[in-house]
mmCIF file as Biopython writes it, N, C-alpha, C and O atoms, coordinates in Angstrom:
data_model
#
loop_
_atom_site.group_PDB
_atom_site.id
_atom_site.type_symbol
_atom_site.label_atom_id
_atom_site.label_alt_id
_atom_site.label_comp_id
_atom_site.label_asym_id
_atom_site.label_entity_id
_atom_site.label_seq_id
_atom_site.pdbx_PDB_ins_code
_atom_site.Cartn_x
_atom_site.Cartn_y
_atom_site.Cartn_z
_atom_site.occupancy
_atom_site.B_iso_or_equiv
_atom_site.auth_seq_id
_atom_site.auth_asym_id
_atom_site.pdbx_PDB_model_num
ATOM 1   N N  . MET A ? 1  ? 0.774  -1.153  0.047  1.0 0.0 1  A 1 
ATOM 2   C CA . MET A ? 1  ? 0.050  0.002   0.009  1.0 0.0 1  A 1 
ATOM 3   C C  . MET A ? 1  ? 0.736  1.218   0.127  1.0 0.0 1  A 1 
ATOM 4   O O  . MET A ? 1  ? 1.451  1.397   1.113  1.0 0.0 1  A 1 
ATOM 5   N N  . LYS A ? 2  ? 0.593  2.289   -0.946 1.0 0.0 2  A 1 
ATOM 6   C CA . LYS A ? 2  ? 1.395  3.426   -0.942 1.0 0.0 2  A 1 
ATOM 7   C C  . LYS A ? 2  ? 0.762  4.267   -0.007 1.0 0.0 2  A 1 
ATOM 8   O O  . LYS A ? 2  ? -0.467 4.304   0.048  1.0 0.0 2  A 1 
ATOM 9   N N  . THR A ? 3  ? 1.541  5.009   0.804  1.0 0.0 3  A 1 
ATOM 10  C CA . THR A ? 3  ? 0.936  6.191   1.678  1.0 0.0 3  A 1 
ATOM 11  C C  . THR A ? 3  ? 2.115  7.306   1.522  1.0 0.0 3  A 1 
ATOM 12  O O  . THR A ? 3  ? 3.282  7.002   1.275  1.0 0.0 3  A 1 
ATOM 13  N N  . THR A ? 4  ? 1.710  8.460   1.677  1.0 0.0 4  A 1 
ATOM 14  C CA . THR A ? 4  ? 2.581  9.661   1.717  1.0 0.0 4  A 1 
ATOM 15  C C  . THR A ? 4  ? 2.174  10.216  3.085  1.0 0.0 4  A 1 
ATOM 16  O O  . THR A ? 4  ? 1.006  10.438  3.402  1.0 0.0 4  A 1 
ATOM 17  N N  . ILE A ? 5  ? 3.353  10.441  3.949  1.0 0.0 5  A 1 
ATOM 18  C CA . ILE A ? 5  ? 3.233  11.135  5.161  1.0 0.0 5  A 1 
ATOM 19  C C  . ILE A ? 5  ? 4.406  11.867  5.415  1.0 0.0 5  A 1 
ATOM 20  O O  . ILE A ? 5  ? 5.468  11.455  4.948  1.0 0.0 5  A 1 
ATOM 21  N N  . GLU A ? 6  ? 4.361  13.030  6.176  1.0 0.0 6  A 1 
ATOM 22  C CA . GLU A ? 6  ? 5.518  13.815  6.697  1.0 0.0 6  A 1 
ATOM 23  C C  . GLU A ? 6  ? 5.986  13.283  7.867  1.0 0.0 6  A 1 
ATOM 24  O O  . GLU A ? 6  ? 5.187  13.043  8.772  1.0 0.0 6  A 1 
ATOM 25  N N  . ILE A ? 7  ? 7.170  13.057  7.994  1.0 0.0 7  A 1 
ATOM 26  C CA . ILE A ? 7  ? 8.002  12.746  9.253  1.0 0.0 7  A 1 
ATOM 27  C C  . ILE A ? 7  ? 9.171  13.472  9.407  1.0 0.0 7  A 1 
ATOM 28  O O  . ILE A ? 7  ? 10.116 13.400  8.621  1.0 0.0 7  A 1 
ATOM 29  N N  . PRO A ? 8  ? 9.128  14.307  10.590 1.0 0.0 8  A 1 
ATOM 30  C CA . PRO A ? 8  ? 10.372 15.105  10.850 1.0 0.0 8  A 1 
ATOM 31  C C  . PRO A ? 8  ? 11.631 14.461  10.689 1.0 0.0 8  A 1 
ATOM 32  O O  . PRO A ? 8  ? 11.910 13.354  11.151 1.0 0.0 8  A 1 
ATOM 33  N N  . ASP A ? 9  ? 12.484 15.289  9.926  1.0 0.0 9  A 1 
ATOM 34  C CA . ASP A ? 9  ? 13.916 14.744  9.480  1.0 0.0 9  A 1 
ATOM 35  C C  . ASP A ? 9  ? 14.621 14.069  10.705 1.0 0.0 9  A 1 
ATOM 36  O O  . ASP A ? 9  ? 15.209 12.989  10.640 1.0 0.0 9  A 1 
ATOM 37  N N  . GLU A ? 10 ? 14.496 14.799  11.772 1.0 0.0 10 A 1 
ATOM 38  C CA . GLU A ? 10 ? 15.364 14.297  13.123 1.0 0.0 10 A 1 
ATOM 39  C C  . GLU A ? 10 ? 14.705 13.022  13.543 1.0 0.0 10 A 1 
ATOM 40  O O  . GLU A ? 10 ? 15.442 12.134  13.970 1.0 0.0 10 A 1 
ATOM 41  N N  . THR A ? 11 ? 13.427 12.813  13.480 1.0 0.0 11 A 1 
ATOM 42  C CA . THR A ? 11 ? 12.813 11.573  13.961 1.0 0.0 11 A 1 
ATOM 43  C C  . THR A ? 11 ? 13.097 10.527  13.043 1.0 0.0 11 A 1 
ATOM 44  O O  . THR A ? 11 ? 13.371 9.431   13.533 1.0 0.0 11 A 1 
ATOM 45  N N  . PHE A ? 12 ? 13.085 10.656  11.738 1.0 0.0 12 A 1 
ATOM 46  C CA . PHE A ? 12 ? 13.302 9.711   10.785 1.0 0.0 12 A 1 
ATOM 47  C C  . PHE A ? 12 ? 14.890 9.317   10.778 1.0 0.0 12 A 1 
ATOM 48  O O  . PHE A ? 12 ? 15.343 8.179   10.657 1.0 0.0 12 A 1 
ATOM 49  N N  . GLY A ? 13 ? 15.551 10.411  10.919 1.0 0.0 13 A 1 
ATOM 50  C CA . GLY A ? 13 ? 17.002 9.977   11.056 1.0 0.0 13 A 1 
ATOM 51  C C  . GLY A ? 13 ? 17.450 9.157   12.347 1.0 0.0 13 A 1 
ATOM 52  O O  . GLY A ? 13 ? 18.394 8.368   12.305 1.0 0.0 13 A 1 
ATOM 53  N N  . THR A ? 14 ? 16.719 9.397   13.473 1.0 0.0 14 A 1 
ATOM 54  C CA . THR A ? 14 ? 16.792 8.406   14.642 1.0 0.0 14 A 1 
ATOM 55  C C  . THR A ? 14 ? 16.466 7.110   14.228 1.0 0.0 14 A 1 
ATOM 56  O O  . THR A ? 14 ? 17.231 6.160   14.401 1.0 0.0 14 A 1 
ATOM 57  N N  . LEU A ? 15 ? 15.328 7.016   13.671 1.0 0.0 15 A 1 
ATOM 58  C CA . LEU A ? 15 ? 14.652 5.604   13.250 1.0 0.0 15 A 1 
ATOM 59  C C  . LEU A ? 15 ? 15.820 5.045   12.385 1.0 0.0 15 A 1 
ATOM 60  O O  . LEU A ? 15 ? 16.323 3.993   12.780 1.0 0.0 15 A 1 
ATOM 61  N N  . LEU A ? 16 ? 16.350 5.660   11.174 1.0 0.0 16 A 1 
ATOM 62  C CA . LEU A ? 16 ? 17.315 5.091   10.395 1.0 0.0 16 A 1 
ATOM 63  C C  . LEU A ? 16 ? 18.434 4.416   11.188 1.0 0.0 16 A 1 
ATOM 64  O O  . LEU A ? 16 ? 18.789 3.252   10.999 1.0 0.0 16 A 1 
ATOM 65  N N  . ARG A ? 17 ? 18.982 5.283   12.129 1.0 0.0 17 A 1 
ATOM 66  C CA . ARG A ? 17 ? 20.175 4.887   12.891 1.0 0.0 17 A 1 
ATOM 67  C C  . ARG A ? 17 ? 19.955 3.789   13.976 1.0 0.0 17 A 1 
ATOM 68  O O  . ARG A ? 17 ? 20.842 2.969   14.210 1.0 0.0 17 A 1 
ATOM 69  N N  . LEU A ? 18 ? 18.697 3.782   14.670 1.0 0.0 18 A 1 
ATOM 70  C CA . LEU A ? 18 ? 18.325 2.752   15.417 1.0 0.0 18 A 1 
ATOM 71  C C  . LEU A ? 18 ? 18.027 1.349   14.706 1.0 0.0 18 A 1 
ATOM 72  O O  . LEU A ? 18 ? 18.531 0.307   15.123 1.0 0.0 18 A 1 
ATOM 73  N N  . THR A ? 19 ? 17.256 1.395   13.714 1.0 0.0 19 A 1 
ATOM 74  C CA . THR A ? 19 ? 16.989 0.244   12.979 1.0 0.0 19 A 1 
ATOM 75  C C  . THR A ? 19 ? 18.202 -0.216  12.101 1.0 0.0 19 A 1 
ATOM 76  O O  . THR A ? 19 ? 18.147 -1.377  11.695 1.0 0.0 19 A 1 
ATOM 77  N N  . ARG A ? 20 ? 19.116 0.418   11.810 1.0 0.0 20 A 1 
ATOM 78  C CA . ARG A ? 20 ? 20.230 0.085   10.878 1.0 0.0 20 A 1 
ATOM 79  C C  . ARG A ? 20 ? 19.758 -0.257  9.474  1.0 0.0 20 A 1 
ATOM 80  O O  . ARG A ? 20 ? 20.383 -1.025  8.743  1.0 0.0 20 A 1 
ATOM 81  N N  . ALA A ? 21 ? 18.678 0.321   9.148  1.0 0.0 21 A 1 
ATOM 82  C CA . ALA A ? 21 ? 17.897 0.024   7.846  1.0 0.0 21 A 1 
ATOM 83  C C  . ALA A ? 21 ? 18.649 0.451   6.733  1.0 0.0 21 A 1 
ATOM 84  O O  . ALA A ? 21 ? 19.351 1.455   6.847  1.0 0.0 21 A 1 
ATOM 85  N N  . LYS A ? 22 ? 18.598 -0.171  5.676  1.0 0.0 22 A 1 
ATOM 86  C CA . LYS A ? 22 ? 19.442 0.466   4.441  1.0 0.0 22 A 1 
ATOM 87  C C  . LYS A ? 22 ? 18.420 1.311   3.555  1.0 0.0 22 A 1 
ATOM 88  O O  . LYS A ? 22 ? 18.783 2.124   2.705  1.0 0.0 22 A 1 
ATOM 89  N N  . THR A ? 23 ? 17.240 1.046   3.831  1.0 0.0 23 A 1 
ATOM 90  C CA . THR A ? 23 ? 16.178 2.017   2.962  1.0 0.0 23 A 1 
ATOM 91  C C  . THR A ? 23 ? 15.246 2.392   3.848  1.0 0.0 23 A 1 
ATOM 92  O O  . THR A ? 23 ? 15.007 1.730   4.858  1.0 0.0 23 A 1 
ATOM 93  N N  . LYS A ? 24 ? 14.606 3.549   3.526  1.0 0.0 24 A 1 
ATOM 94  C CA . LYS A ? 24 ? 13.393 4.036   4.317  1.0 0.0 24 A 1 
ATOM 95  C C  . LYS A ? 24 ? 12.399 3.022   4.560  1.0 0.0 24 A 1 
ATOM 96  O O  . LYS A ? 24 ? 11.980 2.831   5.701  1.0 0.0 24 A 1 
ATOM 97  N N  . ARG A ? 25 ? 12.014 2.395   3.629  1.0 0.0 25 A 1 
ATOM 98  C CA . ARG A ? 25 ? 10.984 1.442   3.587  1.0 0.0 25 A 1 
ATOM 99  C C  . ARG A ? 25 ? 11.264 0.408   4.617  1.0 0.0 25 A 1 
ATOM 100 O O  . ARG A ? 25 ? 10.346 0.025   5.342  1.0 0.0 25 A 1 
ATOM 101 N N  . ASP A ? 26 ? 12.570 -0.115  4.744  1.0 0.0 26 A 1 
ATOM 102 C CA . ASP A ? 26 ? 13.015 -1.089  5.761  1.0 0.0 26 A 1 
ATOM 103 C C  . ASP A ? 26 ? 12.877 -0.558  7.070  1.0 0.0 26 A 1 
ATOM 104 O O  . ASP A ? 26 ? 12.459 -1.237  8.008  1.0 0.0 26 A 1 
ATOM 105 N N  . ALA A ? 27 ? 13.233 0.703   7.172  1.0 0.0 27 A 1 
ATOM 106 C CA . ALA A ? 27 ? 13.200 1.381   8.443  1.0 0.0 27 A 1 
ATOM 107 C C  . ALA A ? 27 ? 11.506 1.525   9.173  1.0 0.0 27 A 1 
ATOM 108 O O  . ALA A ? 27 ? 11.167 1.365   10.345 1.0 0.0 27 A 1 
ATOM 109 N N  . ILE A ? 28 ? 10.746 1.852   8.067  1.0 0.0 28 A 1 
ATOM 110 C CA . ILE A ? 28 ? 9.323  1.984   8.418  1.0 0.0 28 A 1 
ATOM 111 C C  . ILE A ? 28 ? 8.831  0.500   8.856  1.0 0.0 28 A 1 
ATOM 112 O O  . ILE A ? 28 ? 8.269  0.335   9.939  1.0 0.0 28 A 1 
ATOM 113 N N  . LEU A ? 29 ? 9.046  -0.444  8.060  1.0 0.0 29 A 1 
ATOM 114 C CA . LEU A ? 29 ? 8.534  -1.750  8.337  1.0 0.0 29 A 1 
ATOM 115 C C  . LEU A ? 29 ? 9.041  -2.312  9.707  1.0 0.0 29 A 1 
ATOM 116 O O  . LEU A ? 29 ? 8.308  -2.918  10.490 1.0 0.0 29 A 1 
ATOM 117 N N  . ALA A ? 30 ? 10.495 -2.026  9.939  1.0 0.0 30 A 1 
ATOM 118 C CA . ALA A ? 30 ? 10.929 -2.422  11.304 1.0 0.0 30 A 1 
ATOM 119 C C  . ALA A ? 30 ? 10.038 -1.755  12.367 1.0 0.0 30 A 1 
ATOM 120 O O  . ALA A ? 30 ? 9.450  -2.412  13.226 1.0 0.0 30 A 1 
ATOM 121 N N  . ALA A ? 31 ? 9.965  -0.327  12.257 1.0 0.0 31 A 1 
ATOM 122 C CA . ALA A ? 31 ? 9.293  0.084   13.367 1.0 0.0 31 A 1 
ATOM 123 C C  . ALA A ? 31 ? 7.765  -0.306  13.567 1.0 0.0 31 A 1 
ATOM 124 O O  . ALA A ? 31 ? 7.270  -0.362  14.693 1.0 0.0 31 A 1 
ATOM 125 N N  . ILE A ? 32 ? 7.047  -0.572  12.409 1.0 0.0 32 A 1 
ATOM 126 C CA . ILE A ? 32 ? 5.867  -0.999  12.460 1.0 0.0 32 A 1 
ATOM 127 C C  . ILE A ? 32 ? 5.700  -2.515  13.122 1.0 0.0 32 A 1 
ATOM 128 O O  . ILE A ? 32 ? 4.765  -2.788  13.874 1.0 0.0 32 A 1 
ATOM 129 N N  . GLU A ? 33 ? 6.541  -3.289  12.811 1.0 0.0 33 A 1 
ATOM 130 C CA . GLU A ? 33 ? 6.716  -4.561  13.204 1.0 0.0 33 A 1 
ATOM 131 C C  . GLU A ? 33 ? 7.027  -4.721  14.779 1.0 0.0 33 A 1 
ATOM 132 O O  . GLU A ? 33 ? 6.580  -5.603  15.513 1.0 0.0 33 A 1 
ATOM 133 N N  . ASP A ? 34 ? 7.916  -3.642  15.139 1.0 0.0 34 A 1 
ATOM 134 C CA . ASP A ? 34 ? 8.198  -3.709  16.457 1.0 0.0 34 A 1 
ATOM 135 C C  . ASP A ? 34 ? 7.060  -3.092  17.391 1.0 0.0 34 A 1 
ATOM 136 O O  . ASP A ? 34 ? 6.867  -3.511  18.532 1.0 0.0 34 A 1 
ATOM 137 N N  . TYR A ? 35 ? 6.328  -2.068  16.815 1.0 0.0 35 A 1 
ATOM 138 C CA . TYR A ? 35 ? 5.138  -1.647  17.490 1.0 0.0 35 A 1 
ATOM 139 C C  . TYR A ? 35 ? 4.144  -2.715  17.605 1.0 0.0 35 A 1 
ATOM 140 O O  . TYR A ? 35 ? 3.681  -2.949  18.722 1.0 0.0 35 A 1 
ATOM 141 N N  . ASN A ? 36 ? 3.763  -3.382  16.607 1.0 0.0 36 A 1 
ATOM 142 C CA . ASN A ? 36 ? 2.735  -4.533  16.677 1.0 0.0 36 A 1 
ATOM 143 C C  . ASN A ? 36 ? 3.266  -5.668  17.581 1.0 0.0 36 A 1 
ATOM 144 O O  . ASN A ? 36 ? 2.400  -6.193  18.281 1.0 0.0 36 A 1 
ATOM 145 N N  . ARG A ? 37 ? 4.536  -6.153  17.702 1.0 0.0 37 A 1 
ATOM 146 C CA . ARG A ? 37 ? 5.097  -7.063  18.460 1.0 0.0 37 A 1 
ATOM 147 C C  . ARG A ? 37 ? 4.900  -6.580  20.032 1.0 0.0 37 A 1 
ATOM 148 O O  . ARG A ? 37 ? 4.423  -7.345  20.871 1.0 0.0 37 A 1 
ATOM 149 N N  . ARG A ? 38 ? 5.261  -5.414  20.299 1.0 0.0 38 A 1 
ATOM 150 C CA . ARG A ? 38 ? 5.197  -4.803  21.657 1.0 0.0 38 A 1 
ATOM 151 C C  . ARG A ? 38 ? 3.749  -4.860  22.154 1.0 0.0 38 A 1 
ATOM 152 O O  . ARG A ? 38 ? 3.523  -5.177  23.322 1.0 0.0 38 A 1 
ATOM 153 N N  . HIS A ? 39 ? 2.721  -4.549  21.262 1.0 0.0 39 A 1 
ATOM 154 C CA . HIS A ? 39 ? 1.182  -4.604  21.640 1.0 0.0 39 A 1 
ATOM 155 C C  . HIS A ? 39 ? 0.784  -5.875  21.746 1.0 0.0 39 A 1 
ATOM 156 O O  . HIS A ? 39 ? 0.060  -6.169  22.698 1.0 0.0 39 A 1 
ATOM 157 N N  . GLN A ? 40 ? 1.158  -6.843  20.830 1.0 0.0 40 A 1 
ATOM 158 C CA . GLN A ? 40 ? 0.823  -8.181  21.154 1.0 0.0 40 A 1 
ATOM 159 C C  . GLN A ? 40 ? 1.214  -8.800  22.492 1.0 0.0 40 A 1 
ATOM 160 O O  . GLN A ? 40 ? 0.481  -9.473  23.217 1.0 0.0 40 A 1 
ATOM 161 N N  . VAL A ? 41 ? 2.669  -8.416  22.733 1.0 0.0 41 A 1 
ATOM 162 C CA . VAL A ? 41 ? 3.151  -8.875  24.132 1.0 0.0 41 A 1 
ATOM 163 C C  . VAL A ? 41 ? 2.353  -8.428  25.290 1.0 0.0 41 A 1 
ATOM 164 O O  . VAL A ? 41 ? 2.012  -9.154  26.223 1.0 0.0 41 A 1 
ATOM 165 N N  . GLU A ? 42 ? 2.069  -7.116  25.148 1.0 0.0 42 A 1 
ATOM 166 C CA . GLU A ? 42 ? 1.168  -6.500  26.289 1.0 0.0 42 A 1 
ATOM 167 C C  . GLU A ? 42 ? -0.021 -7.135  26.361 1.0 0.0 42 A 1 
ATOM 168 O O  . GLU A ? 42 ? -0.419 -7.416  27.491 1.0 0.0 42 A 1 
ATOM 169 N N  . ALA A ? 43 ? -0.799 -7.481  25.272 1.0 0.0 43 A 1 
ATOM 170 C CA . ALA A ? 43 ? -1.949 -8.063  25.335 1.0 0.0 43 A 1 
ATOM 171 C C  . ALA A ? 43 ? -1.902 -9.586  25.979 1.0 0.0 43 A 1 
ATOM 172 O O  . ALA A ? 43 ? -2.756 -9.943  26.790 1.0 0.0 43 A 1 
ATOM 173 N N  . LEU A ? 44 ? -1.015 -10.300 25.621 1.0 0.0 44 A 1 
ATOM 174 C CA . LEU A ? 44 ? -0.664 -11.586 26.305 1.0 0.0 44 A 1 
ATOM 175 C C  . LEU A ? 44 ? -0.380 -11.485 27.528 1.0 0.0 44 A 1 
ATOM 176 O O  . LEU A ? 44 ? -0.957 -12.271 28.279 1.0 0.0 44 A 1 
ATOM 177 N N  . VAL A ? 45 ? 0.445  -10.645 28.034 1.0 0.0 45 A 1 
ATOM 178 C CA . VAL A ? 45 ? 0.574  -10.536 29.554 1.0 0.0 45 A 1 
ATOM 179 C C  . VAL A ? 45 ? -0.607 -10.082 30.290 1.0 0.0 45 A 1 
ATOM 180 O O  . VAL A ? 45 ? -0.800 -10.446 31.450 1.0 0.0 45 A 1 
ATOM 181 N N  . ALA A ? 46 ? -1.486 -9.225  29.602 1.0 0.0 46 A 1 
ATOM 182 C CA . ALA A ? 46 ? -2.780 -8.787  30.361 1.0 0.0 46 A 1 
ATOM 183 C C  . ALA A ? 46 ? -3.606 -9.989  30.341 1.0 0.0 46 A 1 
ATOM 184 O O  . ALA A ? 46 ? -4.358 -10.187 31.295 1.0 0.0 46 A 1 
ATOM 185 N N  . THR A ? 47 ? -3.564 -10.731 29.472 1.0 0.0 47 A 1 
ATOM 186 C CA . THR A ? 47 ? -4.439 -12.071 29.353 1.0 0.0 47 A 1 
ATOM 187 C C  . THR A ? 47 ? -3.951 -13.114 30.440 1.0 0.0 47 A 1 
ATOM 188 O O  . THR A ? 47 ? -4.772 -13.865 30.966 1.0 0.0 47 A 1 
ATOM 189 N N  . PHE A ? 48 ? -2.934 -13.146 30.691 1.0 0.0 48 A 1 
ATOM 190 C CA . PHE A ? 48 ? -2.455 -14.366 31.706 1.0 0.0 48 A 1 
ATOM 191 C C  . PHE A ? 48 ? -2.092 -13.621 33.023 1.0 0.0 48 A 1 
ATOM 192 O O  . PHE A ? 48 ? -1.769 -14.335 33.973 1.0 0.0 48 A 1 
ATOM 193 N N  . GLY A ? 49 ? -2.105 -12.375 33.183 1.0 0.0 49 A 1 
ATOM 194 C CA . GLY A ? 49 ? -1.948 -11.567 34.401 1.0 0.0 49 A 1 
ATOM 195 C C  . GLY A ? 49 ? -0.420 -11.631 34.789 1.0 0.0 49 A 1 
ATOM 196 O O  . GLY A ? 49 ? 0.492  -11.734 33.969 1.0 0.0 49 A 1 
ATOM 197 N N  . THR A ? 50 ? -0.285 -11.562 36.042 1.0 0.0 50 A 1 
ATOM 198 C CA . THR A ? 50 ? 1.140  -11.764 36.675 1.0 0.0 50 A 1 
ATOM 199 C C  . THR A ? 50 ? 1.250  -12.866 37.530 1.0 0.0 50 A 1 
ATOM 200 O O  . THR A ? 50 ? 0.202  -13.270 38.036 1.0 0.0 50 A 1 
ATOM 201 N N  . TRP A ? 51 ? 2.315  -13.447 37.802 1.0 0.0 51 A 1 
ATOM 202 C CA . TRP A ? 51 ? 2.624  -14.554 38.517 1.0 0.0 51 A 1 
ATOM 203 C C  . TRP A ? 51 ? 3.870  -14.499 39.225 1.0 0.0 51 A 1 
ATOM 204 O O  . TRP A ? 51 ? 4.792  -13.856 38.722 1.0 0.0 51 A 1 
ATOM 205 N N  . LYS A ? 52 ? 4.049  -15.172 40.489 1.0 0.0 52 A 1 
ATOM 206 C CA . LYS A ? 52 ? 5.295  -14.988 41.268 1.0 0.0 52 A 1 
ATOM 207 C C  . LYS A ? 52 ? 6.435  -15.928 40.613 1.0 0.0 52 A 1 
ATOM 208 O O  . LYS A ? 52 ? 6.166  -17.079 40.268 1.0 0.0 52 A 1 
ATOM 209 N N  . MET A ? 53 ? 7.598  -15.423 40.475 1.0 0.0 53 A 1 
ATOM 210 C CA . MET A ? 53 ? 8.556  -16.176 39.987 1.0 0.0 53 A 1 
ATOM 211 C C  . MET A ? 53 ? 9.605  -16.533 41.214 1.0 0.0 53 A 1 
ATOM 212 O O  . MET A ? 53 ? 10.022 -15.714 42.033 1.0 0.0 53 A 1 
ATOM 213 N N  . ASP A ? 54 ? 9.902  -17.780 41.166 1.0 0.0 54 A 1 
ATOM 214 C CA . ASP A ? 54 ? 10.902 -18.308 42.329 1.0 0.0 54 A 1 
ATOM 215 C C  . ASP A ? 54 ? 12.210 -17.492 42.098 1.0 0.0 54 A 1 
ATOM 216 O O  . ASP A ? 54 ? 12.623 -17.205 40.975 1.0 0.0 54 A 1 
ATOM 217 N N  . SER A ? 55 ? 12.802 -17.155 43.224 1.0 0.0 55 A 1 
ATOM 218 C CA . SER A ? 55 ? 14.247 -16.546 43.076 1.0 0.0 55 A 1 
ATOM 219 C C  . SER A ? 55 ? 15.160 -17.609 42.733 1.0 0.0 55 A 1 
ATOM 220 O O  . SER A ? 55 ? 14.694 -18.745 42.636 1.0 0.0 55 A 1 
ATOM 221 N N  . ASN A ? 56 ? 16.399 -17.412 42.534 1.0 0.0 56 A 1 
ATOM 222 C CA . ASN A ? 56 ? 17.463 -18.281 42.053 1.0 0.0 56 A 1 
ATOM 223 C C  . ASN A ? 56 ? 17.643 -19.233 43.285 1.0 0.0 56 A 1 
ATOM 224 O O  . ASN A ? 56 ? 17.604 -20.444 43.066 1.0 0.0 56 A 1 
ATOM 225 N N  . ASP A ? 57 ? 17.823 -18.810 44.479 1.0 0.0 57 A 1 
ATOM 226 C CA . ASP A ? 57 ? 17.916 -19.319 45.715 1.0 0.0 57 A 1 
ATOM 227 C C  . ASP A ? 57 ? 16.926 -20.491 45.841 1.0 0.0 57 A 1 
ATOM 228 O O  . ASP A ? 57 ? 17.289 -21.650 46.042 1.0 0.0 57 A 1 
ATOM 229 N N  . GLU A ? 58 ? 15.583 -20.079 45.700 1.0 0.0 58 A 1 
ATOM 230 C CA . GLU A ? 58 ? 14.661 -21.005 45.850 1.0 0.0 58 A 1 
ATOM 231 C C  . GLU A ? 58 ? 14.720 -22.041 44.820 1.0 0.0 58 A 1 
ATOM 232 O O  . GLU A ? 58 ? 14.400 -23.153 45.239 1.0 0.0 58 A 1 
ATOM 233 N N  . LEU A ? 59 ? 15.067 -21.971 43.496 1.0 0.0 59 A 1 
ATOM 234 C CA . LEU A ? 59 ? 15.215 -23.026 42.608 1.0 0.0 59 A 1 
ATOM 235 C C  . LEU A ? 59 ? 16.225 -23.911 42.977 1.0 0.0 59 A 1 
ATOM 236 O O  . LEU A ? 59 ? 16.052 -25.128 43.031 1.0 0.0 59 A 1 
ATOM 237 N N  . GLU A ? 60 ? 17.452 -23.252 43.277 1.0 0.0 60 A 1 
ATOM 238 C CA . GLU A ? 60 ? 18.524 -24.077 43.615 1.0 0.0 60 A 1 
ATOM 239 C C  . GLU A ? 60 ? 18.201 -24.911 44.842 1.0 0.0 60 A 1 
ATOM 240 O O  . GLU A ? 60 ? 18.611 -26.070 44.896 1.0 0.0 60 A 1 
ATOM 241 N N  . SER A ? 61 ? 17.482 -24.382 45.839 1.0 0.0 61 A 1 
ATOM 242 C CA . SER A ? 61 ? 17.063 -25.091 46.905 1.0 0.0 61 A 1 
ATOM 243 C C  . SER A ? 61 ? 16.106 -26.344 46.652 1.0 0.0 61 A 1 
ATOM 244 O O  . SER A ? 61 ? 16.195 -27.382 47.308 1.0 0.0 61 A 1 
ATOM 245 N N  . ALA A ? 62 ? 15.157 -26.128 45.601 1.0 0.0 62 A 1 
ATOM 246 C CA . ALA A ? 62 ? 14.284 -27.240 45.031 1.0 0.0 62 A 1 
ATOM 247 C C  . ALA A ? 62 ? 15.149 -28.262 44.438 1.0 0.0 62 A 1 
ATOM 248 O O  . ALA A ? 62 ? 14.891 -29.441 44.681 1.0 0.0 62 A 1 
ATOM 249 N N  . ASP A ? 63 ? 16.226 -27.934 43.629 1.0 0.0 63 A 1 
ATOM 250 C CA . ASP A ? 63 ? 16.932 -28.853 42.708 1.0 0.0 63 A 1 
ATOM 251 C C  . ASP A ? 63 ? 17.808 -29.678 43.678 1.0 0.0 63 A 1 
ATOM 252 O O  . ASP A ? 63 ? 18.082 -30.852 43.432 1.0 0.0 63 A 1 
ATOM 253 N N  . MET A ? 64 ? 18.223 -29.061 44.741 1.0 0.0 64 A 1 
ATOM 254 C CA . MET A ? 64 ? 19.135 -29.947 45.852 1.0 0.0 64 A 1 
ATOM 255 C C  . MET A ? 64 ? 18.065 -30.958 46.605 1.0 0.0 64 A 1 
ATOM 256 O O  . MET A ? 64 ? 18.407 -32.108 46.877 1.0 0.0 64 A 1 
ATOM 257 N N  . GLU A ? 65 ? 16.874 -30.506 46.893 1.0 0.0 65 A 1 
ATOM 258 C CA . GLU A ? 65 ? 16.043 -31.416 47.589 1.0 0.0 65 A 1 
ATOM 259 C C  . GLU A ? 65 ? 15.574 -32.443 46.690 1.0 0.0 65 A 1 
ATOM 260 O O  . GLU A ? 65 ? 15.323 -33.565 47.129 1.0 0.0 65 A 1 
ATOM 261 N N  . ASP A ? 66 ? 15.421 -32.125 45.345 1.0 0.0 66 A 1 
ATOM 262 C CA . ASP A ? 66 ? 15.137 -33.170 44.144 1.0 0.0 66 A 1 
ATOM 263 C C  . ASP A ? 66 ? 16.257 -34.171 44.290 1.0 0.0 66 A 1 
ATOM 264 O O  . ASP A ? 66 ? 16.005 -35.347 44.550 1.0 0.0 66 A 1 
ATOM 265 N N  . ALA A ? 67 ? 17.423 -33.753 44.136 1.0 0.0 67 A 1 
ATOM 266 C CA . ALA A ? 67 ? 18.633 -34.633 43.921 1.0 0.0 67 A 1 
ATOM 267 C C  . ALA A ? 67 ? 18.684 -35.522 45.242 1.0 0.0 67 A 1 
ATOM 268 O O  . ALA A ? 67 ? 18.903 -36.729 45.137 1.0 0.0 67 A 1 
ATOM 269 N N  . ARG A ? 68 ? 18.479 -34.920 46.507 1.0 0.0 68 A 1 
ATOM 270 C CA . ARG A ? 68 ? 18.447 -35.775 47.656 1.0 0.0 68 A 1 
ATOM 271 C C  . ARG A ? 68 ? 17.505 -36.928 47.623 1.0 0.0 68 A 1 
ATOM 272 O O  . ARG A ? 68 ? 17.808 -38.084 47.921 1.0 0.0 68 A 1 
ATOM 273 N N  . ARG A ? 69 ? 16.375 -36.527 47.247 1.0 0.0 69 A 1 
ATOM 274 C CA . ARG A ? 69 ? 15.155 -37.616 47.097 1.0 0.0 69 A 1 
ATOM 275 C C  . ARG A ? 69 ? 15.471 -38.750 46.108 1.0 0.0 69 A 1 
ATOM 276 O O  . ARG A ? 69 ? 15.053 -39.897 46.265 1.0 0.0 69 A 1 
ATOM 277 N N  . SER A ? 70 ? 16.251 -38.346 45.061 1.0 0.0 70 A 1 
ATOM 278 C CA . SER A ? 70 ? 16.514 -39.478 44.003 1.0 0.0 70 A 1 
ATOM 279 C C  . SER A ? 70 ? 17.600 -40.356 44.311 1.0 0.0 70 A 1 
ATOM 280 O O  . SER A ? 70 ? 17.866 -41.357 43.648 1.0 0.0 70 A 1 
ATOM 281 N N  . LYS A ? 71 ? 18.247 -39.958 45.361 1.0 0.0 71 A 1 
ATOM 282 C CA . LYS A ? 71 ? 19.414 -41.082 45.925 1.0 0.0 71 A 1 
ATOM 283 C C  . LYS A ? 71 ? 18.977 -42.093 46.609 1.0 0.0 71 A 1 
ATOM 284 O O  . LYS A ? 71 ? 19.765 -42.934 47.041 1.0 0.0 71 A 1 
#
C-alpha cells in the first residue's frame, strides 16, 4: 500500500540509525513490526496476568531437594 506522510527529519534520522535499515521502507517496516510485537506482548501479558517467580535461591534449593530424594 502506498502512503505519503510527513515525518520530521530528526525523528526519521533517529529511526534509520536505530534500525540500521538500508532503506526508508525497511526502517518503516521495522518500526511497524516492533510496534505490533510490543502490543501483542502487552495483550498476552494482560491475558495471563502476573505470577510470582521463584528466586534463584529457591530454585537451587528445590533442585538440591530433588537430588537428595532421588538418591
